Structures are given as structure tokens and as C-alpha cells.
N, C-alpha and C positions, 0 to 999 in steps of 0.2 A: 505492499500497500504506499507505504514510505516511496520509494522508486519510482512508482506512477504520478506521484503527487506533487513529483519534481522539484525544482531547488530556485527562489527567487532571483537569485543568483547567476542562475543556467537556463537563461529561455530555450535551448534550444537544446537543452533534454526536455524540459516543459512540454514542447510543441511536440518532439518525438514520440510522448507519452502520450499527447491527445490522440497522436492519430496512432497511437496503436489500439488506446480505446476505443475510438471510433471503428476501425476497421474488424476487432472483435463485436462490438453491437453488432453491424451490418453482417458480418459471419452467423450471429447466434439466430438475428431474421432470416437469411435467407436458411439455416437449418430449418426453422422452424416451418418451413413453408414445403419440405421437403416430407417432414413427420407429419404432415395436413392439417395446421396450423391455418389460421386464416386471420388478418391484422386485426379485425375486431376480436378474436379469442385471446390474441398476443393479450393486448394491452390490456383487456380485463382479468386475467389472470395474473399479470403482473401488477393489476392495482390491489387484486386483491390480497396475494400472498405478500407481496411488500407495502409499498404506499404509494397514495396517487399521484406524488410527485415523481416516482419510479416508473409510472403509466405515461408522465408527459414527456419523460425522457424516453422510452424505449418507443412511445410515436413520433418522436424526431427518428429516430432510428428506422424505422420502416419509410419514411418520408423519402430518407437519404438512399435506404436500400430500391426502393421501388424506381429510380430513376432511371435505373442499370436496366430496364423494360422500357421496347417501345410500347406508347400506349393502345395499339392494335392487337397485341398481346395480352393485354390484362380485360380479365374476364369483366362483365359490369357489377356482378355482385361484390367484385372487391374494389371496384374504381366507386360505387357507393358508399361502401363501410369507409375506404380514406376519405371520404368526404365527409361523412359524418366523426368522423374520430377528427377532423382538421389536419391531417395526414398531410402536410405541405413543408419544402423548403421555405424556409421566413427570413434563413440567415442571410448572409452575404456571399461568404465562401466556410466554405468547412473546416478550413487553422481556425477562424473565429466562432466557429459556433461553442465548443466551449465556453471560453469566456460570455457569450452573450445568454446561453443557455441561465449559465450562474446571476447573471445580473437579472434576468427575466424571474427567477426562482429566489434574490436574494440570500443566496447559501456563497460561500465559501469553494475553494479548491479542492478541499479533502472531503466535503460532500459530494462533490461534485463525482470525485474517483471514486468513493464508497458506495456511490448510489449506480455508477456504470459498472463497476465488480458486481456488486450484486446481481444485477440485471443479467449480465453475463453467464454466472454460475448459474441462475434459475433458467435461462435460455438452453444450456447446457445440456439439461437432464429433465428434458419437457419430454414428454411419454408420445409414444406415435399414436394421434387418431386417425381414422378413416377420412380420405378424400372425398371433399364435398362438391370438387368441381376443378377445373383446369387451375396447375397453379400457374403464375405471371411468369412470360415469356413461353411457356408451352398452347395458349388461347389460338386457336389461329379464326379470324373470321371467314365466315363461307366463299367460296372465290369460283363454285357451280354457278355456271349461268341459265344453266336449262330450265325449260320454262316449269317443270316439276319443283324445282328447287327454290327460284325464286316466287311462283304461287305461294309456297311453303312457308316462304318468308313472312314473304307480304301480309299472310293472315297472322302469324307468330308478333308482326310487328301492329298491328292494327288491335291483334288482341290482348297485347303489355299494353294499347293506347287506353283501348277502354277496362283494363287490369287495376290503373293507377286513376283512373278518375273515378272507379266504384271503389277503392281503398281509400281515396280521400275522404268519398264521402262518410265511409263508414267511422273513417277516423275521428272526424267532425262531430259525429254522432257521440261517439264512443268519450270523445272529452268531455262531452257537456252532460254525459250520463256519470262523469266522475267530478265535476264540479258543482252540481247541485246540493242542494241540502236536504231536497225532497225527495225520496225511497217510489214513490209513484213514478215520475220524474224520469229517474234513472232507468227504471224496470221499464218503460212506455221506448226508451232513447234506445238500450240498450236490445229491444227486442225488432224495432226498426234497423239498428244497425245488420243484428241477424241476421233478417230476414234481406239485406243486400247482400250477404255473404252466401246465404244458402243457395239462392236462388241464383248465382251468378254462378257459383261451383255445381250446380247441377247444369244450366246452360252450356258453359263453356264445355263439360264430358260431353255433353249431345252433338256440339258443334265438331269437336274433335274428331267424333263418327263421322261425323257427314263428311268432312269436308279431306278424311284420312292423315288428318295431323298427328305425327309420330312421338309430340311431346314427351319426353320422359320422366319419372321422378327424382327428384331434387332435395336438397337438406337444409337446413341453417342451426346453427347454435343460438340458444337461449337460454338466459344467465338464471339459474335456479339456486339460492345462496340462502343463508341464516341471516335472519332467524328463523326457527321455524321450517327449514329445507325440504323436510321430508313431504308434508300435504302440500307444500308449492310444489313439492313434483306430481304426486296425484294431479292436484287442478292442472297442470299440464296436461299430464296425462290423457284425463277425459273428455278435455276442449280438443284434443287432439284426436282421439278417437271419433267424436261429434263431426266431425270432419274431414274424414279419409285419412288421416295422418297417425303416425305411430310415434311416440318421443322414447328415445334410451337416457337413461339420466347416469350421469358421469357426478357422482356425488362429491369424489374429492377433487374436480375440478372446480365445482361451483355452476354447473350449468348442462343443456338437454341438448342431445340431437336428436331432430324433429326432421323426418323425412316424409315425405308425401310428393303433388304435384304443387310447381309455384304457387299460381294463386290461391291454394289453400293453406299452404304454409303462410303464408300474408297476413293470411283470415285469422290464423292459429295464431300467433302471434302478438295479434290487437288484439285479439277476444282473450285473450291470456292475461295479460299487460292490465287489460281494462276491469277484469272482472278480479286479479289480484286489488288493484288500487280503491276500487271501491269494498273488497272485504277484510282490507284494512282498516278503513276509516272505516268502516263498520264495527270491528273490533277493538279500535282504540278508542271509540267512544264509549263503547260500553263500558271503561272504564276498568282499575284493577283489581283484583277479587282477592278475598283471604277466610279463610276458616274461620270457627269458632274461637280458636285459640290465638289469631291474630297474626298467625301465619301465612307466609304471600304464595295464594293459587295463582296469581296472573301464569302464570309461567304455562303449566298444564289447562289453564281454561282456553289460552289462545290456542296453546298447541290443538284443541279439543276442534275448539270454533272454527278452525280452518279446516281440520279430516272431515269434519262433517259438512261443512261448506261446499269444499270438493266433491264429496259422497253426493252428495242433491242435486249440486250443478251437473253431474254426469248423469244422474237420473233425467233430468230436464233435458237435458241436448240429446239424448237419444230420444225421448219420445217426442222431441221436436224435431231429427232427423228423418224419421220413421215419417211422420206426417207429410214432410216436405216431400219427402222420395215419393212417398205414394200419389200426391194430388199432382207432382211434376209427368210423371210417367207410369205408376204403377209399375206392373209386371213388367214389358216395354224395357222399363228404365232402368229394371234389375240386376239384366247382364251388363249392363254400361257400368255398373255402379261396381259389381261384385268383379268385372278385369281390372279397374281401377285400383281396388284392394288388392285384388293380388299381386298388381305390378307391385304395390309399395310392402306390401310383404317378402315377394321376392329381394326388393332393396335391404330391406331389416336381413334377411337372412344371409347377404351378402356381404354387408356390411361389418354386421356381429354376428359372425358363425358362432360363436363363443358365449352368447349372450344368457346370465342366468336373471330371470325375473323374479322379485323381492316382493314379501308381503309389507303390508303396512304397518305399522307400530301399531302395538295397544293405546286405548283413550280411556283415561281415568275419572277425566271431571265430564259431570254429566250433564252441567248445567250449559258447561260451553258448547260441548257437541250442540243442545235444544237451540241454545243460539246461536251458534255456525247455523244450522237448516232451516231459522228463521230467516238470519240473514240472505240464504241464497233461495229462498222462496220471493226474498223482494229484488235481488240483481241478477239470477241466472235464468233472467231472460224467461219469465214466465207469462210474459205476452207475445211467442213466438207464434201464437197462433196465427198471427198475422201473416206470417212466409207461405202459407196453404190456402189461410180465409178457412179450412174445415171445420175449426173450431169458432165457436159464437160464446162470449159471455151470457149468460141469462139474465 
């Protein structure tokens, strides 16, 4: 550490140490790509295992490393992640980055060196993950000028535009559901959001059959972290299952891999995030709990609350999904949905051949369980009859 920190009276040695650290950081990032990690995964894991400051430094390392790849060889999902992370080269030149970073973070050189070394060590021991798409430098945009390819590509571009418009509407509805103080309004807004998602997923599946589109399954990673990570993972699982996706939880890494078709994946992530926000708000609003002897029961209450919430959400989503499918096409739709389910299951089996299924932990707080189910009745889209119109309030 002392060697890397350099000496004030030897700027050449300090510069050499900075260049060595920068190169090791870029090499660590490149090695993470080889192990199946993506930019958002690396930053999230670094911030979780170390500190947000480490996360900011590894973001800069990612931005530096990404300059080695032509834009056309970087998948659009990676570009979106880089934009969301703010991973861009903001410093004037590489040699000036350490001093610029220290000035921005308001820390000394020793703190910078320690931060960089800790990141290098973390990246060196990252486990391998199943790749979810092409690594940077390996992605090639289609160059086939055939009519069939052009038509398929044009269809996908139009479908993506529709997806983005639909997701924008869903995102706005869920944001309102999260911010309102009135449970009935949150329920209605969530129902409208699920209506859009369910109908869009079914319509796209039918259209893909009609046009012969061969869109395959893909995946994304969703943060599932403490506190109460187990019931959060259950909630993500039931939301994924209801939207024709599958979730695999990497507990030690603080996230889950969700596999499915692209539009369904986006819907799962948004719905899971919104339901989690609403559940957390209701749980905190319920306040702390103590037993007759004054001992805190808050943790067991909240653990039971979220488990019950997830269980009830799963029940309602499964019921609503069955109604949506029946209304959209009944028996004619079943083969289409079954084929998509099989494709997702094959993707899971291929990526996780040694997957072990776990059981949910026990719940010891009856009051929390009852409160969680009650909250799910309000927030878990029990107005989803709007999806099909097959159910009406009396």
C-alpha cells in the first residue's frame, strides 16, 4: 500500500503507481465481463460489498474500459445500463483521473489507493455467472439485407417502440400508485398498469406467431437484498411466474436472475419494484411491535408481513393471469403460451443445470402475517378484473 501511495518528492513514481492501479482496475472489469457480469451487476455488487464510494470508482473504471469497444459492438442493453449508471469519461485525461477523483470525493491519496486496491481484490474473486447476452466487442448488428431479415428487423424495431410506449405508461401509473396515500387509489392505478402489461404480453405473443418472429428468451438481474431478502425473493418469484418468467435467486450476491421474453422481463421488474415500495410503505406505517414483556417483535412482524404479502400477491396474480388468458383466446391461446413457457424453462435448465429449489422460511408472527395479507388485498392488483372485463363488482 505504501509503495502504491507514492512519495510527494517523487512524482514520477506516483504517476507510475496511478497508471498501474488504473490498468488493474480496467483488467478487473474486463475479467468480470468474461465471467458473465454486466455493468450494473459490477457496480451494485461493489457498492454492496464495499461502499458507495467504491461503487463510484468502479463506475469510472467501467467507463474507461468501455472505450476499448466500438459502439456498434456493444449490445443496446449494456448501453442502457451505462447511461443509467452515468458511466462516462468525465476527466480530461487518464493520468489526471486519480487527482480529479480525489478532489470530487474530497479524500486524500491514501484513501484513493486503498479504494482501488480493494476493488481490484473484489473483482479478482468474482464468481462466474451465466451470460445474459453478448459481451462488448462480440455483438454484431445484422448485416443481412435479405427481405426476410429486413422485415423481421423492422417488426422488432416497431415492436420495441410499442414496448417503450407501453412501459412508459405503466411506469407512470405505478409511480402514482407508490406516491398516493389512499390505498383504493393505489389499487386502481396498479390494476390499470397490470391491465396494460397483461394485454400487451398476450398480444405480442399472438403477433409473434402470426409474423413468424423468432425472438428468443433473454434475462436481466434484479436486486434482492437485505433486510428481509428471503420474502423479497418470494415476491419476485410470484411476480415472475405470473408474467411467464422465472426467477433464480443468488442470495450471496444480493440479486436474482430473471429469465423470460423481453417485454415480460421489463414488466416484471417494474411491477416487483412498485409492489415492494407499496409493501414497505404499508409495513413501516404499521409501526414497531413489542410483546407483553416489552421486547421488540418488529423484525419477526415485518418478516411475516412480507411473506404473507408475497403469498397473497401470488394468489391474486395467478387468478388474474388465468382470467386474462381465457378472455384473450381461451383454448386457442393455450398452445402459444405453453410454447413460450417451455422456451423459458429450457433457458433456465440450460443456464442453471444444477439449480436447487429452496423452501420459504417459517413465519412465527401471526399478527404480521394477517397484516401482510390485508396489505396485499389492497396493493396486489385485486382490481385486475379490468384486464378482461370478465369480472364485475356487484
